[in-house]
C-alpha positions in Angstrom: -142.4 -17.7 171.5 -145.3 -19.6 169.9 -147.1 -17.9 167.1 -150.8 -18.2 166.7 -151.9 -20.0 163.6 -153.1 -17.9 160.6 -156.6 -19.2 161.2 -156.6 -17.9 164.8 -155.1 -14.5 163.7 -157.7 -14.3 160.8 -160.7 -14.3 163.1 -159.4 -12.6 166.2 -161.1 -9.4 165.2 -164.1 -10.9 163.5 -166.5 -10.0 166.4 -166.4 -6.5 168.0 -167.3 -8.1 171.3 -163.8 -9.7 171.4 -165.4 -13.1 171.8 -163.9 -14.2 168.5 -165.6 -16.8 166.5 -162.2 -17.5 165.3 -160.3 -20.5 164.2 -160.5 -23.1 166.7 -159.4 -26.0 168.5 -158.5 -29.5 168.1 -157.3 -32.0 170.7 -156.8 -35.7 170.6 -160.2 -37.5 171.3 -160.2 -39.8 174.2 -160.4 -43.5 173.6 -163.8 -44.9 174.3 -164.3 -47.5 177.1 -165.5 -50.9 176.1 -167.9 -51.0 179.0 -170.0 -47.9 179.2 -172.1 -47.0 182.2 -175.6 -45.7 181.7 -175.8 -42.2 180.4 -178.0 -39.4 181.6 -178.0 -37.9 185.1 -175.8 -39.2 187.8 -177.1 -38.9 191.4 -177.7 -35.1 191.7 -180.4 -32.6 192.6 -182.8 -31.5 189.9 -181.4 -29.0 187.5 -183.8 -26.2 188.4 -182.8 -26.3 192.1 -179.0 -26.4 191.5 -177.9 -22.8 192.0 -178.9 -22.5 195.7 -178.0 -26.1 196.4 -174.5 -25.7 195.0 -173.9 -22.4 196.8 -175.2 -23.8 200.1 -173.1 -26.9 199.9 -169.8 -25.4 198.8 -168.9 -23.9 202.2 -169.0 -27.4 203.9 -166.2 -28.8 201.8 -162.5 -28.5 202.4 -162.1 -28.9 198.7 -164.7 -28.2 196.1 -167.6 -30.6 196.1 -167.9 -33.1 193.3 -170.9 -30.9 192.4 -174.0 -31.7 190.5 -172.9 -33.4 187.4 -174.5 -35.3 184.5 -173.0 -38.6 183.3 -172.6 -38.8 179.6 -172.3 -42.2 178.0 -169.4 -42.3 175.5 -169.9 -42.9 171.8 -169.2 -41.6 168.3 -170.8 -38.4 167.0 -170.4 -36.1 164.1 -168.5 -33.0 165.3 -168.4 -29.6 163.5 -170.3 -28.5 160.5 -169.8 -28.2 156.8 -171.6 -24.9 156.7 -170.1 -21.5 157.5 -169.8 -19.5 160.7 -171.5 -16.3 161.6 -168.9 -14.2 159.7 -168.9 -16.4 156.7 -165.8 -18.3 157.7 -165.5 -22.1 157.2 -163.8 -22.6 160.6 -166.4 -25.0 161.9 -165.6 -27.7 159.4 -165.1 -30.1 157.9 -167.5 -32.2 160.0 -165.9 -35.4 161.1 -166.6 -38.3 163.4 -165.1 -38.3 166.9 -165.2 -41.1 169.4 -165.5 -39.9 173.0 -165.2 -42.0 176.2 -167.8 -41.7 178.9 -167.4 -38.8 181.3 -169.3 -36.5 183.7 -169.8 -32.8 183.2 -171.0 -30.1 185.5 -174.7 -29.3 185.1 -174.1 -25.6 185.2 -171.1 -23.3 184.9 -168.9 -22.9 187.9 -170.4 -20.2 190.2 -168.7 -17.3 191.9 -169.5 -18.9 195.3 -167.7 -22.1 194.2 -164.7 -20.2 192.9 -164.5 -18.2 196.1 -164.2 -21.5 198.0 -161.1 -22.2 195.9 -159.8 -18.8 196.7 -160.3 -19.3 200.4 -158.4 -22.6 200.2 -155.5 -20.8 198.6 -155.7 -23.0 195.5 -157.0 -20.3 193.1 -156.0 -16.7 192.4 -158.2 -13.6 192.2 -159.9 -12.9 188.9 -159.9 -9.6 187.2 -162.0 -7.0 189.0 -163.4 -4.1 187.1 -166.6 -2.1 187.2 -168.7 -1.0 184.4 -167.7 2.2 182.5 -170.6 3.8 180.7 -170.2 3.7 177.0 -167.8 0.8 177.2 -168.6 -2.7 175.8 -167.1 -4.5 178.8 -169.8 -4.3 181.4 -167.5 -5.0 184.3 -166.7 -8.2 186.2 -169.3 -9.5 188.7 -166.8 -10.0 191.6 -167.1 -6.4 192.7 -170.9 -6.5 193.1 -173.2 -7.8 195.8 -175.6 -10.8 195.6 -173.7 -12.6 192.8 -172.9 -16.0 194.4 -175.0 -17.9 191.9 -173.6 -16.1 188.8 -171.1 -17.8 186.6 -167.4 -17.2 187.6 -166.4 -15.1 184.6 -163.3 -12.8 184.2 -161.0 -15.7 184.8 -158.1 -16.7 182.5 -157.7 -20.1 181.1 -155.1 -21.0 183.8 -157.4 -19.8 186.6 -160.2 -22.0 185.2 -157.9 -24.9 184.8 -156.6 -24.5 188.4 -160.1 -24.5 189.8 -161.0 -27.7 188.0 -157.9 -29.4 189.2 -158.5 -28.3 192.8 -162.0 -29.8 192.4 -160.5 -33.1 191.2 -161.9 -32.5 187.8 -160.6 -31.2 184.5 -161.6 -28.6 181.9 -163.6 -30.4 179.2 -162.0 -30.9 175.8 -163.8 -29.3 172.9 -165.0 -32.8 171.9 -166.4 -33.5 175.4 -168.2 -30.2 175.5 -169.7 -30.5 172.0 -170.7 -34.1 172.6 -172.5 -33.1 175.8 -174.3 -30.3 173.9 -175.2 -32.2 170.8 -175.5 -35.9 171.9 -175.0 -38.8 169.5 -177.9 -37.5 167.4 -176.2 -34.3 166.6 -178.7 -31.7 167.9 -178.4 -28.2 166.4 -179.0 -26.5 169.7 -178.4 -28.1 173.2 -182.2 -28.5 173.6 -183.0 -29.8 170.1 -183.3 -29.0 166.4 -183.5 -25.9 164.3 -186.9 -24.5 163.3 -187.3 -24.6 159.6 -188.2 -21.3 158.1 -186.8 -19.2 160.9 -183.5 -17.2 160.8 -180.7 -19.6 161.5 -183.3 -22.1 162.7 -184.1 -19.9 165.6 -186.9 -21.2 167.9 -189.6 -18.7 168.7 -188.8 -18.9 172.4 -185.0 -18.6 172.0 -184.6 -15.9 174.6 -186.5 -17.9 177.2 -184.2 -20.9 176.5 -180.9 -18.9 176.9 -181.9 -16.2 179.5 -184.9 -17.6 181.3 -186.4 -14.2 182.1 -186.1 -10.6 180.9 -184.0 -9.3 183.9 -181.1 -11.3 182.6 -181.1 -9.8 179.1 -178.2 -7.7 177.9 -179.1 -4.0 178.6 -176.7 -2.2 176.3 -175.1 0.9 177.7 -177.3 1.2 180.8 -174.8 2.1 183.5 -176.9 0.4 186.1 -176.5 -3.0 184.6 -173.1 -4.6 185.1 -173.2 -7.7 183.1 -174.9 -9.9 180.5 -174.9 -13.1 182.5 -177.6 -14.6 184.6 -177.6 -16.8 187.7 -176.7 -20.3 186.6 -179.6 -22.5 185.8 -181.9 -19.6 185.0 -183.1 -21.1 181.7 -184.1 -24.7 182.4 -186.0 -24.9 179.1 -182.6 -24.5 177.4 -181.1 -27.6 179.0 -180.0 -30.7 177.0 -182.3 -33.8 177.2 -179.6 -35.2 179.6 -180.0 -32.2 181.9 -176.9 -30.1 181.2 -177.8 -26.4 181.5 -176.4 -23.1 180.2 -174.7 -24.5 177.1 -176.3 -21.8 175.1 -176.6 -18.3 176.5 -175.2 -17.0 179.8 -171.4 -17.0 179.2 -169.1 -18.7 176.7 -166.8 -21.3 178.3 -163.2 -22.3 178.2 -162.2 -25.7 177.1 -158.8 -27.5 177.4 -158.3 -27.7 173.6 -155.7 -25.8 171.7 -157.2 -23.5 169.0 -156.4 -25.1 165.7 -158.4 -25.7 162.5 -160.0 -29.1 162.1 -158.0 -29.2 158.9 -154.7 -28.6 160.8 -155.1 -30.4 164.2 -151.4 -29.9 165.1 -150.9 -26.1 164.7 -148.6 -23.8 166.6 -151.5 -21.8 168.2 -151.5 -20.8 171.8 -155.1 -19.8 171.9 -157.7 -22.1 173.5 -161.1 -22.9 172.2 -164.2 -21.5 173.8 -167.7 -23.0 173.3 -171.1 -21.6 173.9 -172.1 -18.0 173.6 -173.7 -15.2 175.6 -176.1 -13.3 173.4 -179.4 -13.9 171.5 -177.9 -14.4 168.1 -179.4 -17.8 167.1 -176.5 -18.8 164.9 -174.0 -18.3 167.7 -176.0 -20.4 170.1 -175.7 -23.5 167.9 -173.5 -26.1 169.5 -171.1 -26.3 166.6 -170.0 -22.7 167.0 -166.4 -22.1 168.2 -164.4 -19.3 169.5 -160.7 -18.8 170.3 -159.0 -16.8 173.0 -155.5 -16.4 174.2 -155.1 -18.1 177.6 -154.3 -14.9 179.5 -157.5 -13.3 178.3 -160.3 -12.7 180.8 -163.7 -11.3 180.0 -167.0 -10.8 181.7 -168.6 -12.9 178.9 -166.4 -16.0 179.4 -166.6 -18.5 182.3 -166.2 -22.3 182.5 -167.5 -25.6 183.7 -165.6 -28.7 184.7 -165.7 -32.4 183.6 -164.6 -35.6 185.1 -163.2 -38.6 183.4 -164.9 -41.7 184.8 -161.6 -43.4 185.5 -160.7 -40.4 187.8 -164.1 -40.2 189.5 -164.5 -41.2 193.1 -168.3 -41.0 192.9 -170.2 -44.1 191.7 
């Protein structure tokens, strides 16, 4: 039986929300192509119209649609940080240069409607289904509620997320792909841009608008009538990257394909997988260098996923 690395064990309990900002992942960077296609948005609807468009389209496919994706031109960027994480741990560093090949990535997190199409096709298994228990941190999983088609598909294990992406002829992004899509070659602090000097953790004055979009999506604590902390995908277009990728800060954290290892020990014996992105309004945790680690059989209302597509595997132009 594999044993988690000491780094993963050290931070498993660091956050009471169970979304550990633990020791994290490393996977072998992809080799860059010599001829790169143009970056930015591949042919896709505008980001703000995506939720209803994606939900409406999904029922017309025998397999999952390629979906609205952004094409990211490959290149070299500085990954990680030489600073410390939210709990004072140096698990985000050392910063290092990584070369990434061109790829496409979903504009938003995979929705419940899209995942249900995979269920209907027999290619995916049912996620965990629980309802909110007053006084409990876990607000319950969205699958048991009405009118949630456009919400992110959370409460899925790593294997369930991986199975969906494979069914959709895509892959879970590596940690390198995810962070590169969020930061770009210029190394943005947040998906939308830079920190604001003088503010706590560089927090922009309109952070909540950038990660929630509107007040009804804010976390409502122990209110038994509120089931989850997530929002319909694409609810915060002002939080998108300049390339048009949405929900990389706020909404839910996201699985990646990368094994959770320290950057200093890229070949560790960990079984946990890295998660990226975060679901609450702590500015530090919404910076794109932040990392989490979860065992692959974990499922949580605060963790979902998006898919990517290596260009050599893509059927779309």
